[in-house]
N, C-alpha and C positions, 0 to 999 in steps of 0.2 A: 504493500500500499504506500502511495507516495506521501511524502512528508509535506505538510502544508506549509504555505508561506507565513511568514512573520510579518506582521504590520506593525510599525513603530509610530508612536506619536512625533509630531514636528518638533516638540520640546525635547524629546530624548535624542533625536537626529542631531539637533543643534548642538546639545550639550556634549555629545560624543565627538561632533566635528570641531567644537572649539577646542576640546582636549587635544585633538589630534594637531590642529593649527598651532596651538602652544609649543608643542614639540617636547614637553617634558617627559613623556612617555612615547615608546614605539607604537606603531600601529598595531602590532601583534600583541603587545601587552594591553592596550585599550581593547582589542578585540576579545581576548580571554576574558577580560574583567566584565565586560558588558555582554558576553555570550553572542557576539556578532561575528561574521566572518570578516577577515581583514580587508577583502576587496570592497565590502560594503563600507567600512570606515574610511577607506581611500576615496571612494566615489562621494561619500557625504562631505569630506574635508575639500575635495576638488570643488564640489557643487557650492560650498560655503565661500571659498576664496574666489570663485568666478563671479558669483551672483551677489556677493557682498556689498559692493557699491551701489548696485541697483536697489538694495533694501532701503537706502537712505535718500533715494530720488524722491522727487515729490510726485509718488503715485498717486496720492489722494486728489491732487488737482488734474493728473491725467485721466483719473477715473470720473471725476466731477465734469470734465469736457467731453468725454464721451457720453455720459448721462445728458448732458445739455444738448449735444448733436442729435441724440437719439429722440429727446423730446421735441425739438425743432421737426425733425421729420414727421413725427406723429402728428404734430398739431397741423402740419401741411396736409398730411393724409386726410385729417379730419375735415378741413376746410374743403378739399376736393370732393370728399364724399358728400358733404351737406349740398354743394351746388350740384353735384349730380342729382341728388334726391330732389331738389327743387325742381330741377329741369324735367324729372320723370314725373313729378307730380303735375306740373303744367300740361305735358304732354297727354297724361291719362285724363286730365280734366277736359281736354279737347275732344277726346273720342267719347265721353260720356254724354 
């Protein structure tokens, strides 16, 4: 029977990756302490070091800008649909 995959919390991954990035212990030591494969610790460390600067980017303003753009598109669509509805009501009234 195959072994099930372990799912670790983001907090746990961050802690292990930070310990690996500090370099106080080897990756093998960390892996044995936390019962994780050394390749996984290396991946988490690499991911932390690569994506670390992006964490501090103004991601909230980027998200806010995306939401604002989406909201504008939806309001435009609502306006178009209202105009089409009024046009259809006029056309339907002329057939009655």
